[in-house]
N, C-alpha and C positions, 0 to 999 in steps of 0.2 A: 553587368547584367543584374537586375534586381529580381530576386526570387521571393515569392510570397511565403512567409513562414506558416507552417501547419503543425498542428499538435499531434503527437504520436500516442496511441493507446487512449486511455481514459484520463485526459488532462482536465484541469479546472475549467469549468464553463459557467457562464451566467453570472459572474461576479460583477457587481455594480459599483462604480466609483461615486464618490460623494459629489453632489452638484456644486458648481461654483456660481457665484453671483457677481455680475459685473455691470457697469453702466456703459452703454454704448457711446455716450458723449464724454466719457472721462478717459484720460490718458494716465495710466498708472505705471510708474517706473519701479520695477521689482529689484530688490537687492539680490545678490547671489543666493543667500539663504532662502529668501522668499521664493525665488525661481525654482529651487530644488523642491521645496515643500509643495508648491502649486502643482507640480507634475506627479506627486505621490498619490497613489490610489489606495484607499482603505476598503477592505472587504472582509468577509468572514461568514460564520454561520453559528446557529445554536441548534444542536442535534439532540433530540429527545426520543424516547421509545417506551413502549409498553410490551412486556413479555408475558405470554401465557403458555406454560408447559403442560401439555395434556398428559394425564397420568400422575402418579405420586412420586415424590422424591426428586430432589434437585442436587443431591450431593455430588454427583458425577455427571458433567454435561459434555456434549461434543466439543472437541478441542480445536475448533476453528477460531481464528483471531478475534479478540475482544468479546468472546462469549464466556463470561465468568458466572460462577454460581450465584454471586450476589445480584445479578441482573434478572434472575428468573422469577416468574410469578409476581411481577410488580412493575413499578413505574421508574424510569431511569433518565438521568442526564448522561448522555454518552460523551459529548465533547462540546466545547465552545472554542471556536477558532477566530483569532484576530490576525489579519495580514496587512502589511504595508509593502507597497511595491512601486518602484519607478521603472516602468518597462523600457526596454531598449527602443530607440527611435531609428530612423532610416539613415542616420549619419554613419560614415565609415568607421569613425572612432567613437561609437556610442558607448555609454556606460549607464548602469542602473544598479538596482539591488532588489532583493526580496527578503522579507522577514516574516515568518509565520510562527505563531505561538498557539499551542493547544492547552486547554484546561479541562479537567474532569477525569473520570475513570479511564477513558480511552488513552488519555495522555500518560497515565500511570502505566498502562500496558505497553505503550510504545517505548517508554523507558529510555529517553535520550539524556535524562539528567540523573545524577546519582541519588541514592536514598537520602532522605532527610536525616536519618539516624539509623543505628544498627537494628532497631526493632521495627521501624516503619517500612511499609511497602513503598515502592517508588513514588515520588512526589507526583501529585495530580497536576503537574505542569510539565510541558515538554516543548522544546524547540524543534518544530517540524522541519523548517528550512530557514537558513539565514546565510545568504551568499551575496557576493558582489558579482554583478553580471557585466561582462565586457565584450565588445566586438572589435576584432582586428580585421583590417581590409585585405584579407587573403582570399583570392578568387571571389566567390559569391559572398564571402563574409564568414569568418570563424567566430562563433559565439562561445564564450568561456565563462564557466561558473567557478568561483573560488569560495569555499566555505562549506556549509552543511546543506546537502541537497537530497531530494528523493532518489531512491534507487532507479536504475534505468530499465529494469525488467518487470514484467507483470501485466496482466490484463486489467487488474483492479487497482484502485488507488487507496492510499491511507485516508483520504477524504471520502468518507462514506457517501455523502450526497452526490458524488460524481459517478458512483457505481450503478449498474442496472438493478442490482438487488440490494436489500438492506444488510443482510448478513454477509460475511466474507466467505470466500471459497477456501478450500484446503490448499490450493495453489498459492494464494496470497499468504497463507499461514506459514508456508515453508520458505518463502522468499525473504531476502533482506529488505529492510525498509528505508534506512537512512545512512548516508555516508558523509564523512568529513574529508574533503580533498579537493581535487581539481577535475572538472569535466568539460571537454570540448565537444561542440556539436557543429557539424558542417552539412549544409543542404546543397548537394551536388546539382540537382535540378528539381523540377516539379515532382519527379517520381522517386528519387533516391536520396536518403539522408543517412548520416553516420554519426556515431558518438563514440568517444573513448575517454577513459579517465583513470586516475589513480587516487586511492584513498588510504587513510591510515589503517582501516580494517573494515570488516563487514558491518560494523556498528552494532546497535544503533546509537551507542553513547557518543555524545558530542566530543570531538577530539579523537575518538577511536578507542576501542577496548581490545587490547592485545594480551600477550602472555609473556612474562619475564620472570624466570626463576621461581615460578609458582605463585607469584603475587596476583591479586585480582583487582588491582586498581582500575577504576573505570576510565582513567586517562592514560594508562600504560600502553605504549604503542609497540614496544619491542617484542620480538619472538625469541624465546629462550635467551641465550647469552650472546647472540650475534652482535657484532660491532654496529651494524646498520639495522635499523628497524625493518621489520617485515611488512610489506605493503599489500594492498588489495588492488587488483587490476580489473578493468571492465571495458566492454566494447559492445556495440550494437549496430544493426543495419535495419533500415525500414524502407518499405516500398509502398507507394500509393498509386493506385490504378488511375491512368489518365482518361480523358473524355473519349478517346478513340476506342475504348473497350466497352462502350455502350452502357448498359445498365450497371455494369461493374464499376463505373466511375466512382471514385472515392473509397473503394475497398482498400484495406491496408493489410500488409504482412510485415511482421516484426520479429526479429530474433536477437538474442543477447546472451552474454556469458559473463560471469563474475567469478574471479578466483582470488582467494586470500585466506586470512585467518579469522575464524569466528570464535570469539571468546565465549559466547553463550551456547555453543553447539553441544558441548559435552561437559557434564558436571566435573568441576575440579580443575579445569585448565583450558578447555577449548580444543579446536582442531583445525587443520587445513580444510577448506571447503570449496567446492566448485558448484555453482548453480547455473544451469542451462535453462533457457526459456525460448519458446516459439509460440506465436499466437497471431490472430488476425481477425478482422471483421469483413464480411462479404455483403455487399448490397445485392438485392434480389429484384426480379422483374415486378414483384408485388410491391406497390407503393407503400412505404411505411414499415416494411419488414426487413430486418437485418439479422444476419446470423453471425455467430462468432465461435471461436475455438481457442483453447490454450493448452499448453503442455509444459509442466515444470519438472525438472529433475535436479536433485541436489545430492551430493556425495561427499563424504569424508573418507579419504583413502586409508587412514589408519597407519600413519608413519610411526615407526619405532614402537616402543612400549608405552609411550605416554599418551597416545591417541587411539580412540576406538574407531573401528570401521563401521560405517552405516550409510544408508541411502534412503531417500524418500522421493516419491513421484506423485504427481497429481495431474489429472486430465479433466477438462471441463468443456461442455458444449453450451452455447448461449443462444437465445432467441429473443429479439425485442420487436414489438409491433406498436407503432404509433397509430392508435385507432382514431383519435380525434386530436384537436389542438391541446386538450387538457388530459386526455386519457391515454395511457400507454400500458402495455402488458409485457412482462419479462419472465423468462424461464431459464433455469440452469440445471444441468445434470452433470454430476461429477463422480469420479472414482479416485481414491488416493490410497497409497500403501507406504509402509516404511519398515525398516529393520532396525532394532535397537532404538536408542534415544539420541543418536548422534546428530541428527539434523532436524529434529522436531522440537518445537517450543514446549516448555513445561510450566504449568501453573496449577496451584492448588485447586482441585475440583474439576480440572479439565482432563478429558480422556481422548487420546488419539489411537484408536484400535490399529492393529497391524494392517487391516484392510477395512475400508469404509466406503459406502456409497451414500450420496446425498442428492436430494432433489428439492429444488426451491422454485416457488411460483410467487410472483409479485404483481400486484395491481397498483398503479400509480395514478392518482387523480389530483391535479393541482387546482383546487377550488379557490384558494386564497392567493392573492398576489404575493410573490416572493416566497411562498411556502410550498415545500415539497411534502406531499402526504402519501404514504404507502401502507398497504396491508400485505403481509407476507405470510406464507405457510411453508414450513421446511420440515423435511423428514431425513434423519440421519440413521443409517442402518449399519451395524457392525457386521462386516463380511467375513470375519475369521472365526465365527462361532463363539466369541467371547461375550459374556454378559457384563457390560461395562458402564451402562448408563443408569441413571436413577439414583435411589438412595443406597444405603449400605445393603450388602447382599448375602446375609447369612443363609437365606433360603434358596439361593441360586444353585443350580446343579453343580455338584462338586467335580464333575468330569471335564469341565471347561474352565478356562481362566476367567476370572470375574472380579470386578470391583463393585458392581452394582447388581440390579435386579433385571435389567432389560437389555435386549439387543437393539431396540429401536428407541429413538428420541424424536418427539414431535413438538414443534414450536409454532405458535401463532404470534406474530409480532405486528405492532403498528409503529410507524416511524413518522415523526413530524419534524421538519427542519425549516428554520427561517434563514434564508440566505440574503446577505446584503453586500 
């Protein structure tokens, strides 16, 4: 039985392959190399933005992913992506590949490659994905990825143009992003799909980033001094509503878990970490309106004396309305909290309060062909009483924890992306 493949969550959409030119009256015999190249698809995007921070001082900015102090009150290149892919066909023993490379500041933040030298920040080059894709004729077909692949959990994607909003959520911020390993996906029927995999570590460093006798090599996969390297294990299940459910047709529910060792979760050594995720999208009777929700929970249990205990959670509600063919409106409300620094990313100038609320509204109007154009307003509010945003805070009240002058951060951003 053949089952149509469907994408879970926010997968890559709208990527255009290069046109091919042929003569109807010519017969061309392709060599094996030419045959492989002719089925390869080139795609990608150029992602740019403009940030305006209301108020003064950008020394401390909200700590959601890819939001650095250097991007504030100015014009930015976020990322350039180039992707080559040979998709799987309908053959039982189909094979293909995918290779995606990111350039620019977001690539440095993603951090899949080691530093250029001891004083440089991460290289503004990242391998986002690079895997061999195989299909084995087991049941409806088992698809297998071997190499570097995107994480299996999350409502939002590392590819910003595929998300409903320009800025990332705190849920995305506490999730893993990239793994090096093996991932199997099986579509049981039109409604249920499953995936399971094993990787070197949480990542994101290509090859895995583990911990071995205190070393911090970006390719070290072992945990402490065990004979066998410690691995990361993952699994997920997805449900897609059938046509028999009426207006709910196409709604999705997705849940996943990842357990392993996260080199970057705690300064000086890393820790075991488990990340849980559940999320979904719901179609509504109102044409063009879709609602979504997501919940992330990450925990480091604090084994022994070498690891710290900590946890982080993030919950978000989404709404998207396709008003016209070109105009769409998107909103997101979220709450996040954490204890300690065990599961939260850290970067110079970024602040993740113990509790934070965030509200984001986005207007998208695609005026030019192949160009995604968005205007976004975002408000982050420190919910634990701390004055953490803005510039240096010598005048902030001394009875609360503070790094900055403000409990609120406001951002107005424009985002222009050319997709090809």
